[in-house]
LOMIPA-776511 format. One line per field, with one value per residue: x, y, z of N, C-alpha, C in turn; residue in three letters; residue number from 0. Coordinates in pm, whole numbers, plus 50000, padded with zeros to 5 digits. Example, Ala and Ser with C-alpha at 12.3 -4.5 7.8 and 13.67 -1.06 7.14 Angstrom:
! residues 2
n.x 51319 51285
n.y 49431 49775
n.z 50780 50708
ca.x 51230 51367
ca.y 49550 49894
ca.z 50780 50714
c.x 51320 51290
c.y 49670 50003
c.z 50780 50787
residuo Ala Ser
num 0 1
! end
This chain:
! residues 108
n.x 50084 50038 50147 50110 50301 50217 50408 50604 50930 50944 50762 50885 51025 50849 50580 50231 49985 49883 49676 49496 49424 49312 49093 48942 48881 48737 48522 48378 48160 48198 47984 47888 47907 48157 48328 48210 48086 48069 48318 48440 48321 48402 48679 48679 48581 48795 48995 48893 48906 49176 49467 49680 49607 49489 49252 49272 49262 49211 49232 49208 49086 48868 48833 48828 49061 49214 49518 49843 50054 50227 50105 49802 49469 49162 48829 48902 49136 49479 49528 49622 49780 49897 49860 49893 49811 49616 49622 49327 49275 49449 49342 49107 49209 49367 49212 48921 48678 48688 48700 48446 48286 48360 48272 47999 47928 47968 47765 47531
n.y 49882 50231 50493 50815 51020 51256 51425 51450 51492 51624 51828 52049 52158 52199 52401 52426 52386 52677 52722 52519 52570 52824 52761 52603 52795 52991 52851 52698 52731 52826 52767 52527 52183 52001 51830 51650 51373 51421 51419 51238 51299 51561 51527 51383 51579 51764 51602 51561 51815 51895 51786 51518 51484 51253 51033 50972 50787 50836 50625 50617 50858 50834 50970 51116 51246 51457 51418 51516 51358 51479 51690 51690 51753 51898 52019 52219 52319 52276 51972 51892 51634 51364 51116 50839 50848 50646 50537 50535 50380 50168 50047 49957 49766 49592 49524 49449 49410 49589 49824 49816 49848 50108 50258 50202 50332 50594 50636 50603
n.z 50000 49941 50133 50289 50479 50715 50814 50620 50481 50244 50260 50367 50161 49958 49885 49984 49728 49594 49413 49465 49731 49697 49533 49710 49903 49755 49635 49819 50072 50411 50561 50480 50559 50494 50613 50780 50715 50444 50338 50161 49915 49883 49858 49617 49441 49447 49334 49079 48979 48994 48846 48937 49200 49442 49602 49945 50254 50598 50843 51133 51190 51031 50788 50467 50232 49983 49807 49697 49733 49897 50045 50234 50156 50255 50323 50493 50404 50403 50546 50866 51030 51231 51153 50925 50589 50368 50038 49859 49631 49668 49892 49778 49599 49764 49987 49936 50078 50296 50145 50018 50244 50326 50103 50108 50343 50260 50080 50213
ca.x 50000 50110 50110 50165 50324 50182 50526 50701 51036 50917 50681 50968 51079 50741 50468 50099 49947 49797 49556 49402 49374 49226 48971 48865 48833 48641 48409 48308 48120 48227 47857 47865 47986 48221 48417 48132 48001 48080 48459 48473 48276 48489 48806 48654 48573 48931 49068 48842 48944 49321 49549 49784 49551 49424 49178 49336 49177 49273 49146 49181 48993 48752 48824 48887 49130 49283 49660 49938 50165 50302 50008 49667 49374 49020 48754 48966 49261 49579 49492 49734 49756 50012 49819 49937 49700 49624 49564 49201 49287 49516 49244 49018 49279 49421 49112 48792 48569 48699 48663 48300 48232 48381 48184 47862 47909 47965 47642 47414
ca.y 50000 50358 50578 50950 51066 51397 51504 51419 51592 51702 51944 52164 52212 52223 52473 52380 52446 52792 52712 52431 52643 52931 52695 52568 52918 53061 52770 52623 52813 52774 52724 52387 52090 51903 51744 51558 51288 51453 51436 51160 51374 51678 51478 51350 51707 51816 51515 51585 51950 51914 51671 51482 51458 51123 51019 50896 50766 50841 50530 50651 50971 50805 51092 51115 51368 51451 51441 51515 51277 51560 51757 51639 51863 51876 52144 52320 52359 52173 51891 51859 51513 51277 50986 50803 50835 50530 50560 50462 50280 50050 49978 49888 49650 49502 49483 49483 49414 49719 49925 49813 49906 50254 50314 50191 50440 50721 50647 50593
ca.z 50000 49939 50246 50294 50615 50728 50846 50516 50467 50124 50295 50398 50038 49863 49946 49940 49601 49614 49330 49536 49848 49648 49488 49830 49968 49671 49589 49922 50185 50545 50618 50440 50639 50407 50692 50863 50633 50302 50305 50041 49797 49871 49803 49476 49367 49431 49241 48945 48937 48990 48807 49034 49333 49457 49728 50051 50370 50731 50914 51274 51190 50947 50709 50334 50189 49854 49831 49587 49780 49993 50131 50243 50145 50278 50316 50578 50339 50424 50664 50953 51108 51252 51101 50791 50495 50280 49906 49848 49524 49724 49976 49685 49543 49865 50085 49875 50176 50364 50046 50005 50368 50319 50000 50159 50440 50188 50004 50301
c.x 50088 50057 50171 50181 50295 50303 50639 50806 51018 50839 50765 51022 50971 50624 50336 50062 49845 49669 49451 49340 49281 49091 48882 48803 48721 48512 48325 48286 48158 48100 47825 47958 48041 48310 48342 48036 48008 48224 48502 48438 48362 48624 48791 48647 48712 49010 49022 48890 49095 49393 49652 49736 49480 49355 49256 49238 49262 49189 49113 49080 48864 48727 48894 48949 49178 49429 49738 50060 50252 50208 49874 49573 49234 48952 48814 49092 49361 49546 49618 49697 49886 49984 49873 49815 49724 49554 49440 49207 49357 49426 49151 49081 49315 49319 48972 48676 48570 48656 48511 48233 48245 48287 48039 47834 47901 47833 47517 47400
c.y 50124 50444 50716 50986 51215 51483 51475 51530 51675 51829 52068 52230 52244 52287 52411 52452 52556 52783 52622 52505 52756 52874 52660 52692 52986 52982 52708 52708 52746 52728 52579 52297 51978 51808 51642 51480 51313 51463 51355 51240 51498 51637 51444 51477 51762 51733 51534 51719 51966 51784 51644 51464 51324 51117 50927 50885 50768 50751 50567 50764 50939 50918 51073 51249 51348 51481 51436 51430 51351 51622 51685 51758 51815 52012 52255 52377 52246 52102 51856 51737 51437 51138 50964 50781 50717 50563 50473 50354 50154 49974 49896 49759 49546 49449 49522 49493 49546 49831 49932 49876 50058 50319 50309 50305 50577 50744 50641 50713
c.z 50000 50052 50230 50440 50620 50756 50746 50505 50342 50155 50318 50271 49935 49935 49902 49810 49624 49533 49396 49654 49808 49602 49607 49892 49888 49646 49699 50045 50316 50615 50584 50521 50552 50485 50776 50775 50484 50255 50182 49916 49776 49811 49655 49390 49344 49330 49097 48891 48915 48955 48916 49176 49331 49592 49822 50168 50497 50821 51058 51284 51116 50850 50575 50302 50046 49882 49701 49622 49880 50094 50125 50241 50178 50278 50402 50514 50350 50555 50741 51036 51124 51194 50960 50702 50402 50148 49888 49739 49573 49820 49887 49632 49650 49965 50035 49974 50253 50271 50031 50127 50366 50220 50043 50255 50373 50116 50090 50389
residuo Met Leu Phe Val Lys Ala Asp Ser Thr Lys Lys Glu Thr Gln Ala Pro Arg Asp Asp Ile Leu Asp Phe Ile Lys Arg Arg Phe Ser Lys Asp Cys Asp Trp Thr Asn Gly Asn Cys Tyr Trp Phe Ala Lys Ile Leu Cys Met Arg Phe Asn Gly Leu Tyr Val Tyr Tyr Leu Pro Ala Glu Gly His Phe Val Ala Ser Asp Gly Val Tyr Leu Tyr Asp Ala Thr Gly Val Lys Gln Thr Ala Glu Thr Ala Ile Leu Leu Ala His Ile Arg Lys Asp Asp Pro Leu Trp Tyr Gln His Leu Met Arg Asp Cys Phe Glu
num 0 1 2 3 4 5 6 7 8 9 10 11 12 13 14 15 16 17 18 19 20 21 22 23 24 25 26 27 28 29 30 31 32 33 34 35 36 37 38 39 40 41 42 43 44 45 46 47 48 49 50 51 52 53 54 55 56 57 58 59 60 61 62 63 64 65 66 67 68 69 70 71 72 73 74 75 76 77 78 79 80 81 82 83 84 85 86 87 88 89 90 91 92 93 94 95 96 97 98 99 100 101 102 103 104 105 106 107
! end
């Protein structure tokens, strides 16, 4: 599985993508709750809009994010966490039952 460490050393040499942060700020109202039950859909929107982003899952938090392999993005901007993010495509391939469970929870 591919993991992203939130404290990756690449972070110190690469800034968060301003275009992603600007998109989040301009397009999504703070009145909308994209972090409580809608985080998968928010991550999918970011991945559809920006090349090079992929959906990751934070199992301890039960939270989906989009990532470029360096930064984790959610509706708050850059997601800060000590948890290791797991690439959703690898969950789908390596643990189909877990993947089905996650997707079921996103659709219900």
